[in-house]
C-alpha positions, -999 to +999 in steps of 0.1 A: -005+001-002+011+030-005+019+056+024-008+092+024+016+118+017+000+146+041-014+177+017+018+198+011-013+233+013-008+224+059+023+218+055+033+253+036+047+277+064+021+305+069+033+339+089+000+348+115-006+381+114+004+407+149-032+394+167-029+357+160+009+363+169+006+369+207-007+333+207+013+309+179+040+333+176+052+350+150+079+330+132+062+310+099+049+281+108+033+251+086-008+251+098-008+209+114+018+232+143+002+268+146-036+251+151-015+223+179-002+254+195-032+273+194-049+245+214-019+239+237-030+274+247-061+274+249-061+245+269-035+253+286-057+290+298-088+263+302-106+282+278-130+256+264-161+260+279-164+231+307-195+222+302-198+221+257-160+209+249-163+228+215-168+260+225-141+280+231-146+314+258-123+340+246-090+356+261-085+395+255-058+376+229-084+355+217-110+380+214-087+397+188-091+366+168-117+359+171-131+399+159-139+405+192-164+374+201-165+363+233-172+324+229-168+309+188-172+273+177-140+260+169-149+255+135-158+290+141-122+291+148-109+274+120-124+294+102-118+329+124-082+319+122-078+315+086-079+358+084-054+360+105-030+351+079-012+369+062-006+360+026 
């Protein structure tokens, strides 16, 4: 069986903007790594809603990424984070 190659688009480094860099750092990094760092931050700061696990409660740094929203779903978070990547 052929080994599945990782999607090149996922591995291509992306550049976080200033708001996102406050959470994941300012160096370009692959999307997979960016998502991992984002979740590390969310878990470290206990920002995952205790009742509704798919909801992320924003602190000040995440609010900047979430367009000022106090809480977003993890699916919406992915979309909002994409808006904070420099092309």
